[in-house]
N, C-alpha and C positions, 0 to 999 in steps of 0.2 A: 153346949154353946156358951161362950163367955158372955156374962151379963154386964153390959156396958150401957149406962144411960146416955152418956155423951160420946158420940161418934163423929168427930169433925169431918171424917171422910164422906159423910152423907152429902155434904155441900160441895163435894168435888167430883161427884159420880159422872156427870155428863157435861158436855159443852154448854148446854142451855142453862144448867144450874150454875156452873162456874161463871158464866156471863152475868147471870142475875145477881149474884152476890159479890161480884168483883168490887173491891174497895177503891181501886184506882184505875182510871182510864186516861190514855193520852188524848189531850184536846187538840184536834187538828187545827182549830182556829187559834191555838196558842203557839204554833210552830212558825219560825222565821227561817228563810233560806238565805245564806250569805252568798255574795258574788264578788269577784275581783275584776275591777275595771282598769285598763291600762291605756296609755297614750298610743296613738297610731290609728291606722285604718285597716280593716279586713283581717284583724288578728283574732284568732280563737285557738289557743294553745292549751292542751290538757296539761295540768300540773302533774308531773311524774309521780310525786309523792302523795298526791290526792286523786286517785282514779275517779273520773267522772266529774271533776271540778276543773274550771278553765280560767285562764287569764284572757280577757276579752276587751278589744277596743270598743268604744261606745257604740259604733254601728252594729257590731255583732252582739254586744250586750243587749241592745234593744230588741234584736231578733230573738235572743234567748228568753227575754222577759215575755215577749208576745207568745212564744210557745209555752212557757211555764204557766202563764195565766190561764191558758186553755186547760192545763193539767189541774189547776185549782190553787196554785200559789198566788197569794195576794198580800204577802208580807215579806219584805226583803231587808237585808242589811248590806250596804255597799262599802267595800274597801278599795282605796285608790292605789295604783302602782304607777307613779310618774316616770317619765323618761329622763328626769334630771333630779339629782339629790344634791343638797348643799348644806352648809353649816347653819343657815337660818331657816331651813324648811320653806323656802320661798314658794315652791309649787303647791304648798298646802293651802295657801290663801289667795283670795281674789275671786271675783265673780266668774272669771274665765278659766278658773282652775278645773282640773279634770272631773272631779266628782260633782261639783255644783252644776256644771254643764250637762252632765248625764241626768242629774236629778230634774233639772228644768224640762228636759225633753220628756222624761217619764211623766211628770205631773201635768204637763201640757196635754199629753195624750190620754192619761188614765185618771187624772184628778184623784178624788177620794176613793176610787175603786182599788187603788194600790197604796198600801201603807209602806212608805219609804223611810228607812232609818239608815244612818251612815255613821261610820266609825270616826271619832275625833281623836286623833293621835298623830304624833310627828314621826314615828319610827320609820315609816315607809318613805318619808320625805327628807330626812336628814342623812348627810353622808356618813355620820357616825353610826347610824342604825339605832340610836337611842330615842326614847320617847319624849325627851326634853332637850332644850338647847344647852350646849356645853360652854361654860366659861371657866377659864383657868383650870381646865382638866376635870371639872365637876359639873354634874347636872344642876343647872340653875333653875330651881323650882319657880321662883317668882318671876323671872324673865320669860319663862315659858307660858305663864298664864294668859297674857294678852294675845299671844299667837293662837293658842287654843280657842280663846273666846272669839277672835276674829274668824277663825276657821269655822266655828259653829255658826256664827252669824251669816257667813257666806252661804252655808248649806241651808240655813233657815230661809234666807231671802230667795234661794232657788226653789223653795217649796218643800223642803225636807220636813216630814212629819215629826221626826224624832232624831235627836243627836245622841251619840253614845260615846262620851269621853272615857277612853280606856287607858289613859296615860299614867294614872295613879300619882299625879302631882297633887300635893296638898292644896286645897282651896279652889280647885278648878271648877267644881260644880257651882259654887257660889259666884265665881267670876263669870262663868257662862250664863247663869241665870240672870245676873244683873245686866249683862250685855244684851241679852235677848229682850228683856223687859224695856230697857232704855231705847231700843230700836224697834219697838212696836211688834214684837213677836212673842206675846205672852202665852200663846197657845202651843208653842213648840215644846214637845216632850223631851225631857232629859232622862235617858236610860243610863244611869251611872254604873260603870264597872266598879262596884263598891269594894268587892273583895276579889282582886285579881292577883293570883299567886304567881311567883317566879317558878314556872313549871317546865318540866321536860316535855310536856305534852304539846308544846307549841311548835315543835320542829318543822312539820310540813307547812304550817302557815308562814314561817319565816322564809322557807324555800319559795313559797308562792309570791311573797312580796319583796324578796331579796332584802330583808330587814334585820338580819342578824347583826348584833352589835360588832363593830370593827374591833373595839377594845373593851375589855371588861365584860360585865353582864348587867342584868337589870335588877339584881337583888337589893340595890340601894333604894329602889322606889316601889317595885312590886313586892307583894307580901311573902314572908317566910312560910313555907308549907308546914312548918312545925307549929304554927300559931293558930289558935282558934279564937281566943278571947279578943285578940286584936281586930278580928273581922267585925265583931260587934261594935267596936269603937268606930271603925270606918263606916259601918252602916249608920250609926247615930249621926255622924258628921254629915254624910250625904243627905240624909233626911232633913237635917236642919238647914242645909245649904240650898235646898230646893229641888232635889231629885224627885221625879215622878214614878220611876221604876228603878229598882235596885237589882244588881246582877252579881252572881258568883261565877268565877271563871278560873280553872276548868270546872267540869261538873262531876264526873264519876268518882274522882278521888276526893271530892269535897262535899259529899252528900250531907255530912254532919253540919257543914256551914250553911248549906241551903236550908236545912231544918231549923237551924238557929235563926236565920233571917225570917223564916215563916212565923216563928214564935214571937219575934221581937218587933215586927212592923206590920202595919195594915196595908202598906203599899204593895203593888204587884211585885212578885219576885221572879226574876229571870235567871236562867242558867245557860251557859255556853257549852254545848257539846262540841269540844274543840277539835282542831285538825288531827291531832295525834290520836284522839279517841276514835275519830272517823276512820283514819288510815289503818289502825290496828284491826278494825272489823274487816275492812276491805282486803287486807293482806291475808287474814285467816280464812276469809271466804274464798279468795282466789286459790288458796292451797287446799280447799275443801276440808278444812278443819272444823268449820262451824256452819250452821245454817244462818246465812246473812240476815234474812228477814227476822228470825226468832231472836238473834242477838241484838239487832237494832231495836226491836220492840221491847226487849228486856231492859236494855240500857235506858231508853227514853221513859219507860214506865218507872224505873227506879228513881230517875230524876224528878218525875212528877210526884211519886210517892213521898219523896223527901220534902216536897212543898213548893216546887217551882210551878208558877202559873204560865210562864212563857219559856220556850226552849229555842235557842238558836242552834240549828243543826244542818250540816251538809247532807244529811240523809233524806231531807224532805222530798226532793225530786224522785228519788227511788221509791219512797213510801207511796207517793201518789201514782207513779207509773205502775207499780206492782199491786196497787189496791190493798196494801198491807193493813190498813185500818178498816177495811170493809167498805 
């Protein structure tokens, strides 16, 4: 018999042993489910490129939340899909705009029993499909900031617990923080999309929101996927400007960036398990190429192992329905 003092396989022999010595576990209380809310009434349409995810008018959205709360979902992220888009993103702002109205109804009913976060970006509201206002054919960073700040304030005044600026305009976190403080909302959390890469993984999301740029792309403001050190600069700026949580998006192709964030800040680190990552699993599972449960758990565990405290994932409803986390 081979004489080995060290046999790592001893700690892999049974399920109980493996569970006992597992280094990383997915935190259910760190998972956030995204939703898409649209104008209209009685609308609940499955997004073809994202099986199991829907565009919902506010009335149907509220029904879904009531059902999902019974499942155990108590943290959500809302994206708005307005019925009108224009050059000034006019439907993004105002107390009577789509998402603030939905937020107010949620908070009136559930209060602090439901953590409500909302995306702060103009891409779904502009007729260009870009995340900022366009002037002279260019994204005007500084002209966009007051619109983003007003949008964030409208959400906060509706009761939103957390605003998530995802636009990647320079200085937006500071402008939003100043606006919230000046208007008596010092407790509103800013979850900054600090390293949001110009990624091919966003395709299904753009289908959901009808937000693909009409001309050009977003490489002039979203990060270049070849760059790693630049993400640390973005992290430093968002921390200095008043972010409470910092995010990396997408997640699976950027585990090194998540790990860098974890090493370089004491703030909670979030990661967005984005639409393309979700849909790839769904397509492979539909074709019986993978075990959906095992692939989802492997993906989310890898994101947690890299250092994410919080994960936004479209898989959460399936995880709870299936009891995948026990």
